[in-house]
Residue, then its C-alpha position, 0 to 999 in steps of 0.5 A: m733199580h734202573i741200571g746199566y753200564h757204559e757200552s760200545t756203539s760198534n755194533g749199532f744202536l739196537a745192540l746197545g739195548e740188547e746188551a743191556v738186557s743180557v746183563g740184567g739192565d734197563t738202561f745204558a750209557f754210550f759215547t756220542r762219538n769217539p771219546r777222543g773226539g773227531k767226526a761222529k759216524e753216520i746214524e742209521k735211522d732204522d737202527a735207531d728206531k729199532l732201539v727206541a722200540f726195544m727200549k719202550k718194550h722193555n720199559f727202559a729208563p732214559p739212556v745216558a749219552h756221554a760227550p767225548y773227553t776232548m770237549n773242553p768248553c773252558s780251554a784257554d784256546e779259543g779254537l778248542r772252545q769253538y770245537a767243543y761248541e760245534m761237537m755239542v750242537d751236533d750231538f744234540a741233533r744226533l740225540e734226536y734219533t733217540p728222543g728223551s736221552l740224557y746227555n752228560f759232559h765234563p764241564g772242562s778244565h780251566t787250564g790255568q785261567g782260574s775256576d771263575v774264568g772256567i765257569d764263565l767260559t763253560s756257562s757261555m758255551i752251554a747258553n750258546v748251545f741252547n740258543t742254537v738248538i732251542g732258540r733264544s729267549g723270547t723267540e719261538k722255541k725249536a723242539c729238543s727232547t734231550t736233557l744236558l747234564i753237568e757231571t760232578m768232577a773229582g777236582k784233578g788238575s784244573e777241572i771245574g765242577r769239583t764242588f756242588e757250589e761250582v756246579k750251581q754257579l755253572i747252572e745259574l750263569t748259564e740261565e742268566k746268559y740264556g735269559e730264562s730258566l732251563a730247569d727242564k733242560l739242564g741238570v746234573c749227573m752225579d759220579t760216586c767216584h768223583i764226589w768221593d775223590g772230591g771230598y764228599d764222604i758218601v761212606h759215613n755221611l751219605d744223608d748229609v751229602i744228599a742234603k747238601f746237594d739238595k740245598v745247594i743245587g736241588l734234587g730236582r736237577l739230579h737226573a742220573i748217577h755214575l755208580n763207581d767205586s774208587m781206587n783212592d781215599l776220600g778227598s784225593h782228587k784223582d778220579r780213578h774208578e774201581k770195580i764195585g766193592k773193590g775200592y775205598i767206597g765199598l759195596e755197602a756204601l754203594v748199595r746205600v746209594t742205590k737204595h737212598p729214597a732220593l736216588k733209587d729211581l734214577p738211572f745208575i750207570l756203571e763205569t767200572p773197569n770191566q767187560h760183559e761178564g764183570y758188569k753182569a756180575e756187578i749188576e747181580l751183586l747190587k740187585n741182590s745186596 
């Protein structure tokens, strides 16, 4: 099992890897900048290089960077959409310090414009980002080692990406606007709390949910799992994470997720309400269950 948790970057990059190993992990997640947005702090190349060497030495799965929550690429406010584009382009540049990273983001809230408008706006931003960081279709491409992941959402408020079909729309529209396939650069991060709250019954019908994901999106697009229990019942559309085994999904169902043949080799990231010792205990629990 490749597993870790969402860590703070306050002590630098190498500390991310060391912290993961200290709790029995071999991957981790981190915010690319303050989760509430703003300018990102400067990266020390030597520190990033030490992390890359440390991850190689300890056979890490790819780390999963997380975009800030303030990124809303389908806002009705054009200024906020431009801000989201600029943050994402900058994050892509920063992630080249840790080559091969995954980079997940919330696809946004349409703020009353409707899901179709929201999907159109977000897909436009993603295509524009790839035009900038890789190059336009038909031109000589720039090097880019990061894979962008659309996170599955719970469907609270006016969120888009609340169904597998909406995620598929986002991918297909992005590729249409970019002008070619982005199969190796654009994928999905599945959040267990989000899809449960969104109405996908992974407790009683995990195989069916995975089969539906494969039919609608394709398992080849799935690169990471946010492994979280939920404070709410199936289909609540509320998105409130709970500690492993303490919520409505439960330990048994989440262990089945980690052992499912289609998922077991992916990086699992805990985003439960815990601190160091709590995450260490959860990782031990999951490994021994």
